[in-house]
C-alpha positions as CSV (number, residue, x, y, z in Angstrom):
1,M,0.0,0.0,0.0
2,G,1.4,3.4,-0.9
3,E,1.6,6.4,1.3
4,K,-1.8,7.4,2.5
5,F,-1.3,10.0,5.2
6,H,1.2,12.8,5.8
7,V,1.6,14.8,9.0
8,M,3.7,17.9,9.2
9,I,4.9,19.2,12.5
10,A,5.9,22.8,12.5
11,L,8.9,23.5,14.8
12,K,10.2,26.7,16.3
13,E,13.7,25.5,15.6
14,Q,15.2,22.3,14.2
15,P,16.0,19.7,16.8
16,A,19.7,18.6,16.9
17,M,18.8,15.2,15.5
18,L,16.1,12.6,15.4
19,E,16.4,9.8,18.0
20,P,14.2,6.9,16.8
21,N,14.6,4.9,20.0
22,Q,13.3,7.8,22.0
23,I,10.3,8.1,19.7
24,A,9.6,4.4,20.0
25,L,9.9,4.5,23.8
26,K,7.5,7.5,23.9
27,I,4.9,5.7,21.7
28,R,5.1,2.7,24.1
29,K,4.6,4.9,27.1
30,L,1.7,7.0,25.7
31,F,-0.1,4.2,23.9
32,P,0.2,1.0,26.0
33,N,-2.1,-0.9,23.5
34,L,0.6,-0.4,20.9
35,A,3.6,-1.1,23.1
36,K,4.1,-4.7,22.1
37,H,3.7,-3.8,18.4
38,V,6.4,-1.1,18.4
39,N,9.6,-2.8,17.1
40,T,13.2,-1.7,17.6
41,P,14.0,0.9,15.0
42,P,16.8,0.0,12.6
43,P,20.2,1.8,13.0
44,D,20.2,5.4,11.8
45,E,22.5,6.0,8.8
46,T,21.4,9.5,8.1
47,G,23.0,11.4,11.0
48,G,19.7,12.1,12.6
49,Q,18.1,13.6,9.4
50,S,15.5,10.9,9.2
51,C,14.4,7.7,10.8
52,V,11.8,4.9,10.6
53,I,9.7,3.4,13.3
54,P,8.3,-0.1,12.7
55,I,4.8,-0.5,14.2
56,A,2.4,-3.5,13.8
57,G,3.6,-4.4,10.3
58,M,3.7,-0.8,9.2
59,I,6.5,1.7,8.9
60,V,6.3,5.4,10.0
61,A,9.0,7.4,8.3
62,V,10.1,10.7,9.9
63,L,12.0,13.3,7.9
64,R,13.6,16.5,9.3
65,F,13.7,19.7,7.2
66,A,15.6,22.8,8.1
67,F,13.1,25.2,6.6
68,P,9.4,26.1,7.2
69,I,6.4,24.3,5.7
70,P,5.9,26.0,2.3
71,A,3.5,29.0,2.4
72,E,1.4,27.6,-0.4
73,T,0.9,24.4,1.6
74,L,-0.3,26.4,4.6
75,A,-2.5,28.8,2.6
76,G,-5.6,26.7,2.4
77,P,-5.5,25.3,6.0
78,L,-5.0,28.8,7.4
79,L,-7.9,30.2,5.3
80,F,-10.3,27.6,6.6
81,E,-9.1,27.3,10.2
82,K,-11.7,28.7,12.6
83,R,-11.2,26.7,15.7
84,W,-7.6,27.7,16.4
85,S,-7.6,31.5,16.4
86,D,-3.8,31.8,16.8
87,A,-2.9,29.5,14.0
88,A,-1.5,32.1,11.6
89,E,0.6,33.7,14.4
90,A,2.0,30.3,15.4
91,M,2.9,29.3,11.9
92,A,4.7,32.6,11.3
93,Q,7.1,31.7,14.1
94,H,8.2,28.3,12.8
95,S,11.5,27.8,11.0
96,A,11.7,24.1,10.5
97,H,9.4,21.0,10.3
98,L,9.1,17.3,10.4
99,L,7.3,15.2,7.9
100,L,5.7,11.9,8.9
101,T,4.3,9.4,6.6
102,V,3.1,5.8,7.0
103,I,3.2,2.8,4.7
104,G,1.9,-0.7,5.2
105,P,0.6,-3.8,3.4
106,E,-2.7,-4.0,1.6
107,T,-4.1,-6.0,4.6
108,V,-3.8,-3.1,7.0
109,P,-7.1,-1.1,7.3
110,I,-6.9,2.5,6.3
111,R,-7.9,3.5,9.9
112,G,-4.9,1.5,11.2
113,L,-2.6,3.6,9.0
114,A,-4.1,6.8,10.4
115,A,-4.0,5.6,14.0
116,V,-0.3,4.6,13.8
117,V,0.9,7.9,12.3
118,T,-1.3,9.8,14.7
119,S,0.4,8.0,17.7
120,A,3.9,8.6,16.3
121,A,3.1,12.3,15.8
122,A,1.7,12.7,19.3
123,A,4.8,11.0,20.7
124,I,7.1,13.4,18.9
125,I,5.1,16.4,20.1
126,D,5.5,15.1,23.7
127,L,9.3,14.6,23.5
128,Q,11.4,16.9,25.6
129,G,13.2,19.4,23.4
130,V,10.7,19.3,20.6
131,N,9.1,22.8,20.4
132,A,6.1,22.1,18.2
133,L,4.1,25.1,17.1
134,G,1.4,23.4,14.9
135,V,0.4,20.1,13.2
136,L,-0.8,19.8,9.7
137,W,-3.0,16.8,8.9
138,S,-2.6,16.9,5.2
139,A,-5.5,14.6,4.2
140,A,-8.0,17.0,5.7
141,D,-6.0,20.2,5.0
142,Q,-6.3,20.9,8.7
143,L,-4.0,22.8,11.1
144,I,-4.2,21.6,14.7
145,E,-2.8,23.2,17.8
146,P,-0.1,20.7,19.3
147,K,-1.8,20.5,22.7
148,R,-5.1,19.6,21.1
149,F,-3.5,17.1,18.8
150,L,-1.8,15.4,21.8
151,D,-4.9,15.5,24.0
152,E,-7.2,14.0,21.4
153,A,-4.7,11.4,20.3
154,L,-4.4,10.2,23.9
155,E,-8.1,10.3,24.3
156,S,-8.6,8.0,21.3
157,K,-5.8,5.6,22.4
158,S,-6.0,4.2,18.9
159,E,-9.1,2.3,20.0
160,S,-11.6,4.7,18.4
161,A,-11.4,7.0,15.4
162,A,-9.7,10.3,16.2
163,T,-12.3,11.9,14.0
164,T,-11.8,15.5,14.9
165,L,-8.1,15.1,14.0
166,W,-8.6,13.2,10.8
167,V,-11.7,15.1,9.5
168,A,-12.2,18.9,9.4
169,L,-15.4,20.8,8.6
170,R,-16.0,23.2,5.7
171,F,-19.0,25.5,5.7
172,Y,-20.4,27.2,2.6
173,K,-23.3,29.6,2.0
174,G,-26.3,27.9,0.6
175,P,-27.6,29.1,-2.9
176,K,-30.4,31.1,-1.2
177,F,-28.3,32.4,1.8
178,D,-29.4,36.0,1.3
179,Q,-33.0,34.9,1.8
180,D,-32.8,32.1,4.4
181,Q,-29.2,32.1,5.8
182,S,-29.0,28.4,4.9
183,I,-25.6,26.7,5.2
184,V,-23.9,23.7,3.7
185,C,-21.4,21.7,5.7
186,R,-19.0,19.2,4.2
187,S,-16.3,17.0,5.7
188,S,-12.7,17.4,4.7
189,G,-10.5,14.3,5.0
190,L,-13.0,11.5,5.0
191,V,-12.2,10.9,1.3
192,A,-9.0,9.3,2.4
193,F,-11.0,6.7,4.2
194,A,-14.2,6.3,2.3
195,G,-13.5,7.8,-1.2
196,R,-16.1,10.5,-0.6
197,E,-16.9,13.4,1.8
198,V,-20.1,13.8,3.7
199,E,-22.2,16.8,2.9
200,I,-25.3,18.1,4.6
201,G,-27.4,21.1,3.5
202,P,-28.5,23.6,2.6
203,S,-29.8,23.7,6.2
204,T,-31.0,26.5,8.5
205,Q,-30.0,24.5,11.6
206,P,-27.3,26.0,13.9
207,L,-23.7,25.4,12.6
208,P,-22.7,23.3,15.7
209,T,-25.7,20.9,15.0
210,I,-24.8,20.5,11.3
211,G,-21.1,20.1,12.1
212,T,-21.8,17.5,14.7
213,N,-24.0,15.5,12.3
214,V,-21.2,15.5,9.7
215,L,-18.6,14.4,12.2
216,E,-20.7,11.7,13.7
217,I,-21.5,10.2,10.3
218,S,-17.8,10.5,9.3
219,K,-16.8,8.7,12.5
220,Y,-19.3,5.9,11.8
221,L,-17.9,5.4,8.3
222,I,-14.3,5.4,9.5
223,E,-14.9,3.0,12.4
224,S,-17.1,0.6,10.5
225,G,-15.2,0.6,7.2
226,L,-18.4,0.7,5.3
227,E,-19.4,2.9,2.4
228,F,-22.9,4.2,1.8
229,T,-24.6,3.2,-1.4
230,Q,-27.2,5.1,-3.3
231,G,-30.4,5.1,-1.3
232,H,-28.9,4.0,2.0
233,T,-31.1,5.1,4.9
234,I,-29.9,6.5,8.2
235,G,-31.9,6.0,11.4
236,S,-33.8,3.3,13.1
237,G,-37.4,2.2,12.9
238,A,-39.8,2.2,10.1
239,S,-39.3,5.8,9.3
240,P,-35.6,6.7,8.5
241,D,-34.2,10.1,9.4
242,A,-32.2,10.6,6.2
243,V,-31.4,9.0,2.8
244,V,-28.0,9.0,1.2
245,S,-27.4,9.9,-2.4
246,L,-24.1,9.7,-4.3
247,G,-22.9,12.7,-6.3
248,R,-20.5,15.5,-6.5
249,S,-20.5,18.7,-4.5
250,D,-21.6,22.0,-5.9
251,F,-19.6,23.8,-3.3
252,G,-15.9,24.5,-2.8
253,G,-15.2,24.6,-6.5
254,D,-13.5,21.1,-6.5
255,N,-16.3,18.8,-7.7
256,M,-15.7,16.6,-4.7
257,P,-17.3,13.1,-4.7
258,I,-19.8,13.2,-1.8
259,F,-22.3,11.2,0.3
260,K,-25.2,13.7,0.2
261,I,-27.2,13.3,3.4
262,N,-30.9,14.2,2.7
263,F,-32.9,14.6,5.9
264,L,-36.5,13.6,5.6
265,K,-37.7,15.6,8.6
266,S,-37.7,19.4,8.7
267,N,-34.2,20.9,9.0
């Protein structure tokens, strides 16, 4: 299986060198359920410029760069970031970064790849001497404050989907926004797991309600490994709450493949 997920960790300054054994020990300490699956890293032959961490049949590669994350890479995430108000200020202070990527065999579930690279990134953030200023989860084009990344990675403990790290939210004005203030909410990052994003709206429900619905459906798809088909219904009982249609988004200008969630009750 090729590379599926990239994580960039923005650093205030470049660490002296990468210590793969320290990273492996930190993963074992923070994530006990992974401890027996973290193998001894191979000898470093790059002078601390890069390293690999073998975990559960997968390999997390860590590369060190003595320059900032390119501005064009950060432009989109900074534009959409609403949760972390100091993101732009933090990114302006970084001078180096680490790039983490994970590869594994075809038999490894996509969620397993994401969980392993998340655990490795959290371990690096928690290492003494690593002054992390921000984390870019590239599959979702999402910038995440280091403390939040570490806290939510630890909360998931690789046992449940770290949905809020792996999936971001995008909000767009509905086609009749001037008349009804309707909003469209779409996931960003689910496509790496399910081949499509989840989209709800136009809706006049409060943004937190729409966003929570998108995240909960995304989490279900990630954890179950299922993909909705045309006409799939959501909800229990004789009267479903929503019906799924497959299509492409009219919002965001990217023609993104989506699971369109059509609620049957008033929204």
